[in-house]
C-alpha positions, 0 to 999 in steps of 0.5 A: 469446525475447530475454533482455530479454523474459524479464527483464520477464516474470520481474519481472512474475511476481514482482510478482504472486506474490512468488516464482518457481521455476526449473522453472516458468521453464524451462517458461514460456520453454522454456529450460534450467536454466542459462539461467534461472539466468543470468537470475536471476543477472543480475537479482540483480546489477541489484538487482531480485530475490534468489535463493533455493534453487530460485528467486528472490524479490522484492527487498524493499528495492526503491525501485521502486513496482509498477504500479497494475494490479499492485497492484490485483490483488495480495492482493485478498482480503486488501485487501478483508478489511482494508477491511471491518475498517477500516470497522468503526472508523468511526462515523456523523458522523465526519470523515475524510482518506483517502489514495490507494491500492488498500487505502484504496480497499477501505476506501472501498467498505466505508464506504457503509453509514455515515451523515453522513461527511465525507471529504477525499481526494486520490484521485479514484478514492476520491471517485468511489466515495463521491460518490453516497452521499447523506449523505456530503460528499466534498471533493477538493483541487486539485493535480497529477494523476498518471495511472493513480493519479488521485492529486492532489499538489503545493503546492496539495494541501498547502496545502488539506489544512492547512485541515482537522482530522479525527477519523481519517486513514486512510493507505496503506502502501508499506512498514513496519518497526519501526525505520523506520516507514512509507514509500512511493514517490512524493515529492510524494504523501508530502508530502501524506500527512505533512500528513494525518497531522498533521491527524488525531486518530487515525491508521489505517494499512492494510497487508496482510502483504506490506508488512511488512519493506519500506523504500520510497523515502521515509519517511512517518512514525515508527511511534509516530505510528500509533495502529492498524494494520489488516492481514490474517490472513497476518501472523504473530503474532510480527511483529504483537506487535513493533508491539503492544509499541510501543503500537499496536493491530493488527487482523486478524493471524494466529493 
């Protein structure tokens, strides 16, 4: 197997599990420890990963967004838990803006027992998930459609979103830190997301534990613009407490 092929597989493994170990790579590629170490050293120099004792972890400052397929399968159970807990915050009759993303899609799936919701979203997948609920009104903007994500962005989407005021905005998260706030990867979609935040009375961010400590490419908003963070029980209490101390309600974190 060529080195470039090993590099690709190593990075795919990291996107899924966040960590790789030298012995498993030796077995996977049928190569020596020295070869694996050279591979990891090369990828570290390229900024793709960080070597640790016995293996490597994903570079948590990377500006590259994992593929949609990778994100849709990563932490799937945790995202479903977040979706359920977020839906519990929504009342019948409310108006919502729902951001694109694999976690916000889980929120949409758990909204179907609600009644008389108006949902404005720039994600066609979310719209398709909710359009058959008889008491829902689902509204999509125009704009530029991104493949795979099926997300709409651009100046048409931005102008459209400015026309509405909603009870709650639910946003996805590429990365979140206490000092930098929320960040994400796609510039045009971030512009739409900023408007969605401006137009919501209450802002709910949905983020599984793997998003904490990451700074993605584009800043979305400061942490004090968020009212509630819904996460999962793998987020450590001491990390959650940092956000609670800043006046944010944090739901779903670990013991």
